[in-house]
VEXVO-643158 format. One record per atom (N, C-alpha, C): y, z, x; residue in one letter. Coordinates in steps of 0.05 Angstrom, whole numbers, padded with zeros to 5 digits, always signed. Example, Ala and Ser with C-alpha at 12.3 -4.5 7.8 and 13.67 -1.06 7.14 Angstrom:
-00114+00156+00264A/-00090+00156+00246A/-00066+00156+00264A/-00045+00142+00257S/-00021+00143+00273S/+00001+00157+00258S/
//
This chain:
+00449-01045+00370M/+00445-01018+00371M/+00465-01013+00357M/+00495-01022+00358Q/+00522-01003+00343Q/+00521-01017+00324Q/+00504-01027+00308I/+00500-01033+00277I/+00486-01000+00266I/+00457-00998+00293L/+00452-00972+00273L/+00466-00942+00287L/+00490-00948+00303R/+00495-00924+00307R/+00518-00921+00284R/+00526-00945+00274N/+00554-00944+00248N/+00531-00934+00219N/+00505-00941+00225I/+00489-00931+00195I/+00484-00903+00200I/+00480-00896+00231V/+00469-00862+00234V/+00502-00842+00225V/+00518-00864+00235Y/+00548-00852+00237Y/+00559-00839+00196Y/+00548-00860+00185G/+00553-00868+00159G/+00536-00842+00144G/+00506-00835+00145L/+00490-00826+00137L/+00493-00792+00142L/+00504-00783+00164L/+00509-00754+00175L/+00525-00733+00160L/+00514-00713+00144P/+00538-00702+00125P/+00556-00691+00136P/+00579-00691+00121R/+00609-00682+00134R/+00609-00656+00113R/+00638-00641+00125P/+00644-00609+00112P/+00653-00625+00088P/+00650-00622+00068R/+00661-00614+00041R/+00672-00596+00018R/+00691-00589+00022L/+00694-00562+00004L/+00671-00562-00025L/+00673-00543-00038S/+00665-00533-00063S/+00674-00533-00086S/+00671-00552-00096A/+00694-00563-00125A/+00696-00529-00137A/+00671-00517-00152V/+00684-00486-00164V/+00687-00467-00145V/+00683-00468-00122S/+00709-00448-00108S/+00733-00453-00091S/+00739-00481-00089V/+00771-00490-00091V/+00787-00474-00117V/+00776-00485-00145D/+00781-00484-00175D/+00791-00446-00176D/+00764-00437-00166A/+00765-00406-00171A/+00787-00382-00158A/+00803-00363-00184A/+00830-00357-00167A/+00811-00337-00138A/+00826-00328-00119R/+00813-00313-00099R/+00827-00285-00092R/+00832-00271-00094S/+00845-00242-00092S/+00851-00241-00053S/+00862-00230-00053A/+00875-00225-00025A/+00862-00211-00002A/+00855-00224+00025A/+00832-00214+00044A/+00842-00188+00057A/+00825-00165+00062K/+00825-00144+00076K/+00827-00148+00103K/+00803-00168+00108R/+00793-00166+00137R/+00788-00193+00141R/+00786-00205+00171L/+00775-00239+00171L/+00752-00236+00188L/+00734-00243+00186L/+00707-00253+00206L/+00704-00277+00219L/+00703-00280+00240V/+00704-00311+00254V/+00671-00312+00265V/+00663-00335+00260L/+00636-00344+00264L/+00637-00361+00279L/+00632-00352+00311S/+00629-00386+00322S/+00608-00370+00349S/+00611-00397+00359R/+00589-00399+00393R/+00609-00390+00407R/+00611-00352+00411Y/+00638-00354+00424Y/+00627-00335+00450Y/+00637-00330+00469P/+00669-00355+00466P/+00669-00385+00472P/+00685-00398+00463N/+00689-00426+00471N/+00708-00440+00472N/+00722-00463+00471P/+00745-00462+00474P/+00760-00466+00448P/+00743-00476+00427S/+00757-00482+00400S/+00774-00462+00392S/+00760-00433+00397V/+00765-00405+00399V/+00791-00401+00400V/+00795-00409+00438S/+00812-00397+00457S/+00842-00422+00444S/+00835-00442+00440Y/+00860-00462+00429Y/+00871-00455+00402Y/+00848-00449+00383Y/+00862-00464+00358Y/+00862-00424+00346Y/+00847-00413+00349L/+00844-00387+00338L/+00849-00362+00348L/+00852-00354+00375D/+00857-00331+00383D/+00888-00329+00375D/+00911-00339+00388E/+00936-00330+00378E/+00939-00328+00354E/+00928-00335+00329R/+00934-00332+00305R/+00920-00308+00296R/+00898-00295+00311T/+00886-00273+00298T/+00905-00253+00313T/+00898-00254+00338K/+00927-00232+00351K/+00949-00231+00332K/+00966-00245+00316A/+00989-00243+00302A/+00985-00226+00271A/+00959-00224+00272L/+00953-00211+00243L/+00958-00183+00236L/+00967-00170+00255A/+00979-00147+00256A/+00962-00131+00257A/+00961-00111+00234D/+00945-00087+00222D/+00911-00100+00208D/+00911-00128+00203I/+00892-00134+00198I/+00869-00140+00210I/+00847-00121+00201P/+00823-00116+00220P/+00798-00147+00218P/+00806-00163+00246V/+00789-00184+00262V/+00759-00178+00281V/+00740-00188+00263I/+00710-00183+00275I/+00702-00212+00276I/+00701-00210+00314M/+00682-00238+00317M/+00657-00234+00326M/+00641-00256+00312K/+00607-00257+00315K/+00606-00278+00330K/+00588-00276+00356G/+00576-00303+00365G/+00555-00300+00342G/+00544-00337+00348L/+00521-00343+00330L/+00501-00320+00326L/+00488-00314+00355D/+00461-00290+00355D/+00466-00254+00347D/+00495-00251+00329E/+00493-00233+00330E/+00487-00229+00299E/+00483-00202+00299G/+00472-00197+00258G/+00506-00190+00249G/+00507-00187+00222L/+00528-00190+00201L/+00518-00156+00189L/+00504-00137+00200D/+00494-00122+00171D/+00517-00095+00174D/+00531-00095+00201D/+00555-00086+00202D/+00584-00087+00191D/+00582-00107+00177V/+00605-00119+00165V/+00601-00113+00138V/+00625-00109+00123D/+00638-00100+00098D/+00634-00131+00088D/+00623-00135+00061S/+00639-00160+00048S/+00650-00164+00043S/+00666-00140+00021D/+00682-00141+00019D/+00716-00141+00011D/+00729-00165+00006G/+00749-00168+00015G/+00749-00190+00035G/+00734-00195+00050L/+00726-00207+00073L/+00739-00228+00074L/+00746-00246+00087F/+00745-00276+00095F/+00738-00286+00115F/+00722-00306+00115V/+00697-00316+00136V/+00701-00345+00146V/+00718-00347+00168I/+00719-00377+00190I/+00692-00373+00202I/+00690-00408+00193I/+00667-00416+00205I/+00674-00433+00229I/+00668-00428+00250C/+00678-00448+00265C/+00659-00460+00283C/+00667-00483+00275R/+00643-00515+00286R/+00617-00502+00279R/+00602-00483+00290Y/+00570-00475+00284Y/+00564-00451+00273Y/+00534-00443+00260I/+00534-00425+00239I/+00501-00431+00251I/+00495-00407+00253R/+00452-00406+00247R/+00453-00386+00221R/+00422-00403+00219E/+00410-00393+00190E/+00413-00359+00191E/+00403-00345+00201P/+00414-00312+00186P/+00441-00310+00181P/+00464-00318+00196Q/+00487-00315+00181Q/+00491-00324+00161Q/+00478-00361+00150L/+00489-00369+00131L/+00468-00355+00112L/+00447-00344+00113R/+00432-00334+00085R/+00454-00300+00085R/+00465-00288+00098W/+00477-00274+00100W/+00502-00282+00085W/+00521-00299+00091L/+00541-00311+00072L/+00532-00316+00039L/+00516-00329+00036E/+00501-00336+00011E/+00499-00307-00011E/+00488-00296+00004D/+00475-00278-00009D/+00504-00251-00020D/+00526-00254-00005R/+00548-00246-00014R/+00574-00260-00021R/+00567-00285-00017R/+00587-00309-00034R/+00602-00296-00060R/+00595-00275-00070H/+00616-00261-00094H/+00638-00240-00084H/+00641-00238-00068S/+00639-00211-00055S/+00661-00216-00039S/+00658-00238-00028L/+00676-00251+00003L/+00707-00269-00014L/+00724-00264-00008T/+00745-00277-00018T/+00751-00304-00004T/+00740-00312+00012G/+00738-00340+00017G/+00713-00347+00038G/+00712-00378+00046V/+00700-00387+00067V/+00708-00400+00085V/+00722-00414+00102A/+00743-00433+00114A/+00721-00452+00135A/+00730-00476+00142Y/+00700-00484+00157Y/+00729-00501+00181Y/+00723-00486+00202F/+00752-00510+00223F/+00732-00527+00241F/+00737-00556+00247V/+00728-00567+00260V/+00751-00579+00276V/+00743-00588+00303D/+00760-00600+00318D/+00750-00629+00325D/+00727-00632+00324D/+00713-00663+00336D/+00710-00674+00310D/+00704-00699+00318D/+00684-00717+00289D/+00657-00711+00304D/+00649-00696+00288I/+00609-00684+00307I/+00594-00707+00294I/+00594-00725+00271P/+00581-00744+00273P/+00588-00766+00290P/+00611-00779+00295A/+00612-00801+00310A/+00597-00784+00346A/+00605-00766+00353V/+00591-00755+00379V/+00558-00755+00379V/+00548-00749+00342V/+00523-00752+00346V/+00507-00780+00352V/+00530-00796+00338A/+00520-00828+00340A/+00524-00836+00358A/+00549-00837+00384G/+00559-00852+00404G/+00532-00854+00413G/+00534-00864+00443D/+00520-00865+00470D/+00538-00851+00493D/+00553-00834+00486E/+00567-00807+00514E/+00556-00784+00510E/+00553-00777+00492A/+00540-00740+00492A/+00510-00750+00507A/+00501-00724+00513T/+00469-00715+00535T/+00458-00714+00500T/+00426-00723+00506W/+00416-00713+00484W/+00410-00679+00481W/+00420-00669+00500P/+00414-00634+00492P/+00439-00634+00470P/+00459-00639+00484Y/+00480-00632+00465Y/+00483-00646+00442Y/+00466-00672+00436K/+00467-00683+00407K/+00454-00654+00387K/+00427-00653+00407F/+00412-00633+00387F/+00421-00608+00383F/+00441-00596+00400T/+00453-00570+00396T/+00477-00581+00367T/+00489-00605+00371L/+00502-00604+00349L/+00498-00611+00323L/+00466-00628+00324L/+00449-00628+00297L/+00446-00596+00290L/+00431-00592+00303N/+00417-00563+00295N/+00448-00538+00290N/+00461-00534+00293L/+00487-00516+00290L/+00511-00524+00275L/+00512-00550+00284A/+00539-00569+00263A/+00522-00586+00235A/+00514-00591+00244V/+00508-00611+00210V/+00481-00608+00198V/+00466-00596+00212R/+00437-00587+00196R/+00451-00569+00170R/+00468-00555+00180P/+00473-00529+00161P/+00487-00540+00147P/+00505-00563+00151L/+00528-00562+00129L/+00522-00574+00097L/+00491-00581+00090P/+00494-00579+00051P/+00496-00543+00051P/+00491-00530+00062R/+00483-00503+00047R/+00517-00495+00056R/+00529-00498+00071V/+00558-00488+00080V/+00579-00493+00062V/+00576-00525+00059N/+00595-00532+00034N/+00598-00531+00013N/+00575-00507+00000R/+00573-00500-00026R/+00583-00468-00027R/+00603-00459+00001L/+00616-00436+00004L/+00643-00438+00013L/+00645-00471+00011L/+00674-00472+00028L/+00698-00471+00006L/+00716-00450+00011T/+00751-00460-00004T/+00762-00476+00010T/+00760-00465+00044H/+00779-00483+00051H/+00770-00502+00082H/+00786-00512+00078L/+00773-00541+00103L/+00787-00547+00124L/+00801-00536+00153W/+00816-00542+00170W/+00806-00566+00191W/+00826-00584+00200T/+00810-00593+00218T/+00837-00594+00246T/+00831-00610+00265S/+00848-00601+00282S/+00877-00624+00282S/+00864-00648+00275T/+00892-00671+00275T/+00893-00682+00248T/+00906-00708+00239E/+00910-00715+00220E/+00881-00737+00227E/+00883-00747+00238T/+00861-00769+00244T/+00833-00766+00239T/+00833-00740+00244L/+00806-00720+00241L/+00814-00721+00208L/+00823-00701+00197A/+00826-00698+00169A/+00820-00723+00153A/+00827-00748+00166D/+00830-00774+00150D/+00799-00786+00148D/+00784-00771+00171T/+00757-00791+00171T/+00730-00773+00151T/+00752-00741+00138L/+00731-00734+00127L/+00756-00734+00095L/+00767-00750+00092A/+00781-00749+00064A/+00772-00746+00042A/+00777-00741+00022N/+00763-00731+00000N/+00784-00731-00027N/+00790-00747-00047R/+00813-00749-00063R/+00820-00723-00083R/+00792-00705-00085R/+00798-00687-00096R/+00810-00653-00080R/+00800-00668-00051H/+00807-00634-00037H/+00827-00639-00019H/+00835-00622-00008K/+00860-00615+00017K/+00846-00603+00030K/+00856-00622+00054I/+00842-00617+00080I/+00864-00609+00100I/+00870-00577+00111E/+00902-00579+00121E/+00892-00585+00152E/+00913-00582+00163I/+00916-00584+00190I/+00912-00560+00209I/+00898-00552+00225L/+00907-00525+00246L/+00914-00532+00276L/+00940-00542+00279A/+00939-00553+00297A/+00934-00530+00316A/+00933-00541+00356P/+00933-00519+00376P/+00950-00495+00380P/+00938-00479+00378M/+00959-00454+00385M/+00956-00440+00408M/+00968-00456+00425P/+00962-00438+00451P/+00976-00417+00462P/+00973-00397+00477A/+00982-00373+00483A/+01014-00381+00505A/+01032-00366+00510N/+01057-00374+00527N/+01041-00383+00553N/+01047-00395+00572P/+01035-00398+00596P/+01050-00381+00613P/+01039-00367+00634A/+01039-00356+00656A/+01054-00371+00674A/+01072-00363+00689R/+01089-00380+00705R/+01071-00371+00728R/+01072-00397+00742R/+01061-00399+00771R/+01078-00390+00788R/+01079-00370+00811S/+01097-00366+00824S/+01093-00387+00856S/+01075-00402+00864S/+01073-00410+00876S/+01085-00441+00874S/+01101-00445+00895E/+01122-00468+00896E/+01113-00491+00909E/+01113-00522+00901I/+01105-00549+00907I/+01121-00552+00943I/+01094-00551+00956T/+01111-00560+00979T/+01128-00582+00992T/+01142-00579+01004S/+01152-00602+01001S/+01144-00624+01034S/+01123-00615+01050E/+01113-00620+01059E/+01097-00654+01059E/+01100-00666+01055P/+01086-00696+01049P/+01055-00693+01067P/+01051-00681+01079S/+01023-00682+01103S/+01003-00663+01092S/+01024-00643+01074A/+01005-00621+01066A/+00977-00627+01039A/+00960-00606+01037S/+00934-00610+01033S/+00938-00621+01003S/+00925-00631+00995L/+00929-00638+00951L/+00913-00630+00938L/+00908-00622+00919K/+00880-00617+00902K/+00880-00632+00882K/+00876-00650+00877M/+00865-00675+00842M/+00833-00665+00831M/+00847-00664+00804I/+00831-00656+00787I/+00817-00673+00773I/+00789-00682+00757Y/+00785-00686+00734Y/+00765-00664+00725Y/+00775-00650+00700H/+00757-00645+00687H/+00741-00640+00660H/+00735-00676+00654G/+00726-00668+00631G/+00696-00671+00631G/+00688-00664+00612T/+00662-00664+00611T/+00637-00685+00603T/+00623-00678+00606G/+00593-00709+00601G/+00601-00726+00570G/+00612-00711+00548V/+00612-00725+00532V/+00637-00750+00539V/+00654-00744+00558H/+00670-00762+00562H/+00666-00779+00586H/+00646-00794+00575R/+00629-00811+00601R/+00644-00837+00605R/+00650-00845+00586R/+00669-00870+00595R/+00690-00867+00610R/+00708-00846+00610E/+00736-00837+00621E/+00724-00830+00660E/+00692-00813+00659H/+00687-00811+00682H/+00689-00836+00696H/+00671-00853+00687E/+00665-00887+00697E/+00687-00893+00705E/+00705-00897+00685F/+00730-00911+00689F/+00747-00890+00703F/+00751-00873+00718L/+00767-00857+00738L/+00744-00858+00762L/+00727-00871+00774M/+00706-00866+00803M/+00719-00879+00816M/+00708-00915+00812P/+00738-00940+00833P/+00765-00929+00836P/+00783-00918+00808I/+00807-00904+00819I/+00809-00888+00841I/+00792-00862+00834V/+00792-00837+00856V/+00782-00845+00883V/+00766-00866+00881K/+00755-00877+00913K/+00776-00891+00927K/+00793-00904+00915T/+00818-00920+00922T/+00840-00901+00933T/+00845-00885+00906A/+00867-00862+00924A/+00847-00849+00943A/+00828-00829+00939M/+00821-00821+00966M/+00815-00826+00994M/+00819-00859+00990D/+00812-00878+01011D/+00849-00890+01029D/+00867-00881+01001R/+00896-00888+01019R/+00906-00858+01027R/+00897-00831+01020H/+00904-00806+01019H/+00891-00795+01034H/+00884-00789+01051R/+00871-00772+01071R/+00876-00738+01062R/+00904-00729+01059N/+00907-00708+01056N/+00901-00693+01022N/+00885-00715+01008L/+00874-00708+00983L/+00855-00700+00979L/+00847-00678+00959H/+00817-00666+00959H/+00811-00669+00923H/+00786-00680+00917F/+00785-00685+00903F/+00761-00669+00880F/+00770-00651+00852E/+00750-00638+00850E/+00734-00647+00813E/+00710-00650+00810V/+00702-00660+00786V/+00684-00645+00782V/+00673-00635+00747F/+00658-00629+00736F/+00638-00643+00725F/+00611-00646+00729A/+00591-00673+00723A/+00565-00664+00735A/+00538-00669+00726E/+00515-00670+00723E/+00500-00685+00718E/+00478-00681+00719G/+00456-00710+00713G/+00468-00733+00724G/+00466-00760+00716N/+00467-00780+00720N/+00499-00787+00725N/+00514-00781+00710L/+00541-00770+00718L/+00548-00762+00749L/+00538-00743+00753A/+00545-00727+00789A/+00538-00755+00803A/+00506-00762+00792R/+00500-00785+00814R/+00510-00799+00820R/+00526-00814+00801Q/+00546-00841+00806Q/+00570-00829+00817Q/+00583-00802+00818W/+00598-00794+00827W/+00594-00794+00860W/+00571-00776+00858S/+00568-00784+00895S/+00558-00807+00906S/+00562-00830+00891R/+00541-00855+00899R/+00568-00876+00909R/+00597-00860+00898Q/+00626-00873+00904Q/+00633-00881+00931Q/+00620-00865+00939G/+00625-00863+00974G/+00653-00851+00985G/+00658-00828+00969I/+00688-00814+00973I/+00673-00793+00994I/+00697-00788+01013D/+00691-00770+01039D/+00679-00748+01016D/+00651-00737+01028P/+00636-00711+01015P/+00643-00690+01029P/+00665-00690+01048T/+00678-00661+01061T/+00715-00664+01045T/+00723-00681+01032R/+00742-00667+01008R/+00729-00673+00986R/+00709-00675+00973T/+00702-00675+00949T/+00682-00653+00942T/+00689-00646+00919T/+00675-00626+00895T/+00654-00636+00882T/+00633-00643+00872I/+00631-00646+00851I/+00612-00619+00842I/+00625-00599+00828G/+00620-00581+00817G/+00598-00579+00784G/+00576-00557+00779L/+00570-00565+00754L/+00589-00556+00737L/+00587-00569+00703P/+00604-00556+00681P/+00598-00526+00684P/+00616-00508+00679L/+00621-00483+00672L/+00624-00469+00645L/+00609-00447+00641P/+00618-00442+00614P/+00648-00429+00608P/+00645-00428+00587W/+00679-00436+00580W/+00694-00405+00586W/+00682-00379+00587A/+00693-00358+00598A/+00696-00369+00632A/+00681-00376+00645S/+00681-00378+00671S/+00704-00399+00682S/+00698-00419+00664Y/+00728-00436+00673Y/+00759-00434+00671Y/+00756-00416+00644L/+00784-00408+00635L/+00785-00389+00662L/+00766-00365+00675A/+00774-00348+00701A/+00782-00365+00721A/+00764-00380+00722K/+00773-00403+00747K/+00801-00422+00757K/+00806-00436+00721T/+00828-00450+00720T/+00857-00423+00721T/+00847-00406+00712T/+00877-00384+00717T/+00874-00378+00746T/+00855-00367+00764D/+00864-00360+00788D/+00871-00383+00815D/+00851-00414+00804Q/+00851-00432+00823Q/+00867-00460+00803Q/+00901-00459+00822G/+00903-00480+00805G/+00899-00508+00819G/+00920-00529+00813A/+00915-00550+00825A/+00945-00576+00832A/+00940-00591+00838D/+00968-00608+00851D/+00977-00634+00830D/+00951-00644+00815I/+00942-00663+00809I/+00919-00658+00786I/+00929-00680+00759A/+00910-00668+00745A/+00904-00696+00730A/+00881-00703+00726L/+00878-00737+00715L/+00868-00726+00686L/+00872-00742+00661A/+00875-00739+00634A/+00873-00769+00617A/+00865-00778+00638P/+00844-00801+00613P/+00838-00804+00589P/+00839-00826+00570L/+00825-00819+00547L/+00830-00843+00529L/+00805-00861+00533L/+00795-00884+00532L/+00801-00888+00488L/+00793-00917+00486V/+00804-00918+00458V/+00770-00916+00449V/+00768-00903+00420G/+00744-00908+00410G/+00739-00877+00388G/+00729-00885+00373K/+00729-00871+00352K/+00714-00840+00351K/+00704-00830+00369T/+00707-00799+00386T/+00741-00789+00383T/+00738-00805+00407N/+00770-00797+00420N/+00784-00800+00405N/+00796-00825+00381D/+00814-00825+00367D/+00818-00801+00348D/+00803-00783+00340S/+00799-00760+00330S/+00809-00727+00349S/+00810-00730+00375R/+00811-00714+00396R/+00841-00709+00384R/+00846-00678+00395S/+00880-00665+00392S/+00887-00666+00423S/+00906-00654+00436D/+00916-00653+00461D/+00909-00627+00478D/+00895-00616+00476T/+00881-00586+00485T/+00884-00590+00520T/+00872-00610+00525K/+00877-00617+00553K/+00900-00602+00569K/+00920-00613+00551R/+00953-00608+00561R/+00950-00574+00562R/+00937-00548+00553I/+00943-00532+00559I/+00917-00517+00582I/+00899-00535+00595D/+00880-00529+00615D/+00902-00534+00641D/+00918-00561+00632I/+00925-00566+00662I/+00953-00551+00665I/+00960-00548+00642S/+00996-00517+00653S/+00978-00498+00665S/+00961-00482+00649R/+00946-00466+00666R/+00949-00469+00698R/+00938-00488+00700M/+00926-00502+00726M/+00950-00509+00741M/+00981-00507+00733G/+01010-00510+00744G/+01005-00544+00756G/+00986-00552+00745A/+00991-00583+00759A/+01010-00600+00740A/+01010-00622+00766A/+01022-00658+00749A/+01002-00661+00738A/+01008-00672+00715A/+00990-00690+00704A/+00999-00718+00698A/+00976-00731+00694I/+00977-00766+00690I/+00955-00765+00670I/+00977-00772+00648F/+00952-00773+00619F/+00957-00809+00610F/+00937-00810+00599S/+00931-00843+00579S/+00957-00844+00564S/+00971-00873+00561R/+00982-00868+00543R/+00972-00884+00516R/+00973-00858+00491C/+00953-00861+00474C/+00976-00844+00458C/+00966-00852+00417P/+00974-00820+00401P/+00960-00796+00408P/+00948-00783+00415T/+00932-00755+00418T/+00959-00746+00441T/+00964-00760+00458F/+00984-00745+00492F/+01009-00752+00472F/+01005-00769+00463A/+01042-00771+00449A/+01055-00748+00442A/+01030-00740+00421R/+01044-00723+00402R/+01061-00695+00413R/+01050-00686+00430C/+01072-00670+00439C/+01081-00683+00472C/+01088-00705+00482A/+01103-00715+00492A/+01131-00698+00507A/+01131-00701+00529V/+01168-00696+00534V/+01174-00704+00555V/+01200-00711+00558A/+01209-00733+00587A/+01195-00709+00616A/+01194-00730+00628G/+01182-00730+00658G/+01149-00718+00663G/+01143-00729+00645E/+01108-00734+00648E/+01106-00770+00659E/+01073-00769+00663F/+01062-00796+00664F/+01059-00794+00640F/+01052-00823+00624H/+01034-00831+00606H/+01034-00865+00613H/+01012-00868+00620I/+01010-00899+00632I/+00981-00911+00614I/+00980-00938+00612D/+00963-00949+00603D/+00938-00950+00616D/+00918-00948+00606N/+00897-00952+00625N/+00884-00976+00639N/+00905-00979+00659T/+00897-01001+00683T/+00891-00983+00706T/+00878-00992+00727A/+00869-00982+00752A/+00888-00993+00768A/+00909-01000+00761E/+00941-01009+00776E/+00950-00985+00770E/+00960-00977+00744E/+00980-00964+00736E/+00966-00935+00740E/+00944-00929+00738W/+00939-00905+00747W/+00932-00899+00780W/+00933-00921+00797L/+00935-00907+00828L/+00963-00918+00833L/+00976-00922+00819M/+01008-00932+00827M/+01019-00892+00814M/+01004-00884+00793A/+01025-00859+00788A/+01004-00839+00812A/+00983-00840+00821I/+00971-00823+00836I/+00985-00829+00859I/+00997-00851+00870D/+01006-00858+00898D/+01032-00834+00894D/+01043-00835+00870Q/+01076-00825+00865Q/+01071-00801+00879Q/+01056-00778+00856L/+01050-00761+00850L/+01042-00748+00889L/+01031-00764+00902V/+01018-00756+00928V/+01043-00748+00946V/+01061-00780+00948S/+01077-00775+00961S/+01110-00771+00959S/+01111-00754+00933D/+01136-00750+00923D/+01134-00719+00909D/+01142-00703+00929P/+01140-00668+00919P/+01157-00663+00891P/+01175-00675+00902D/+01193-00675+00877D/+01181-00690+00849D/+01170-00712+00845R/+01160-00719+00826R/+01143-00703+00819R/+01117-00689+00835R/+01111-00679+00825R/+01112-00649+00810R/+01137-00640+00819L/+01149-00622+00808L/+01165-00621+00773L/+01174-00648+00779I/+01187-00656+00752I/+01157-00659+00726I/+01131-00674+00736A/+01111-00675+00719A/+01099-00644+00719A/+01097-00627+00728R/+01092-00603+00720R/+01109-00588+00705R/+01123-00588+00703N/+01146-00563+00682N/+01157-00587+00665N/+01149-00613+00666A/+01150-00620+00637A/+01118-00616+00620A/+01103-00617+00636T/+01082-00606+00612T/+01079-00578+00607T/+01089-00556+00625M/+01095-00532+00618M/+01113-00531+00592M/+01136-00551+00593K/+01149-00548+00579K/+01134-00557+00540K/+01120-00575+00555S/+01105-00590+00531S/+01089-00569+00507S/+01081-00544+00531I/+01064-00526+00518I/+01084-00510+00496I/+01104-00514+00503E/+01123-00495+00485E/+01126-00512+00461E/+01125-00542+00464K/+01136-00548+00457K/+01104-00552+00419K/+01082-00553+00430M/+01068-00554+00422M/+01058-00529+00405M/+01069-00504+00417R/+01073-00481+00393R/+01093-00473+00372R/+01117-00496+00379Q/+01137-00501+00357Q/+01131-00518+00336Q/+01106-00532+00341S/+01089-00549+00321S/+01080-00539+00311S/+01064-00517+00310A/+01041-00509+00303A/+01057-00475+00287A/+01043-00478+00260T/+01047-00454+00248T/+01026-00430+00260T/+01040-00397+00259I/+01020-00379+00272I/+01004-00377+00247I/+01006-00381+00224T/+00985-00368+00202T/+00965-00389+00193T/+00945-00373+00180F/+00927-00391+00178F/+00920-00400+00152F/+00926-00430+00146P/+00932-00444+00114P/+00914-00430+00095P/+00928-00427+00076G/+00922-00420+00045G/+00907-00388+00043G/+00907-00376+00066I/+00900-00343+00067I/+00911-00327+00058I/+00914-00313+00030H/+00928-00282+00034H/+00919-00261+00045H/+00934-00244+00069F/+00925-00227+00069F/+00946-00201+00053F/+00930-00175+00056D/+00935-00158+00037D/+00966-00151+00058D/+00959-00142+00085A/+00984-00121+00101A/+01001-00150+00099A/+01005-00173+00098L/+01025-00198+00108L/+01037-00208+00094L/+01039-00187+00063G/+01057-00196+00044G/+01054-00224+00035G/+01070-00234+00035D/+01073-00272+00028D/+01080-00285+00048D/+01074-00274+00080M/+01080-00284+00097M/+01053-00315+00099M/+01023-00307+00093A/+01004-00323+00094A/+01000-00345+00077A/
//
């Protein structure tokens, strides 16, 4: 089966720059159009802060089902964020000569997700329909190609074309006013908010969370899962009065929930694999928003913006249980870990550039 998956992975199209477009001289952009399945985490993690920094440049955000007839294509630069539908693609093709450029941004190894065994079939169908099938036509329009990580860029590498890195650019985190309690018996909320694509991480955590919940009667656990994963969690024998198995939320609802409702401990495992190897460390952004003390897998992804005071451990049950035990029993250690991840967001912002690579805007002079 793995041989078949590798064949499928190799056959799926990748984003590629158009040689004609790359060599063509482009004038400065007067306005920016972002096409995306909006709102979504990719826009929030990578694009929102950068578009805010464009000052007087008009920025138009369009969801995939929205028409473009009200958009002036003259001097327009277009960013396709992961997905595009046929009507919008046809609009771009009809106006390609009046556009100042078209960039494609991707933050996942989408062929690896499609060929892998973790994502659900409905999600794979969405990827095939909105991200994979349009690529041959999208590629003929592209003047810029951006990825979220160096590793992902390497998987798409082509000797003729340059791939730029668009690293995560989080908003400045709001400081939570609530203090970590010093009472060891106080109720604590531990969360794992991995999506269904992280099936292996869910299964890795199940026995660990079961043991931790049995040890610590003051611990409450929240996880998002549906279908078979939800059933697997419910079969772990964890006290149902201290467990919440919620359905995955739309992005806007998830943002609102995690802004209003914090957590004490956040689990962030990441196992070795083709899909995970290309991921960025955006999970830090969610964890800092909730004001939680995090436990991260020791891996290149989370090492990128690591700071002193965080937990980075190997993917063994023993190390994860020890880390949970320490955070549950030691409020001072929770505070150190929470503040460290808040500080890592500052490091993430400092390591990213606020501009979009390769675009020149009229109102920004040489800044872009």
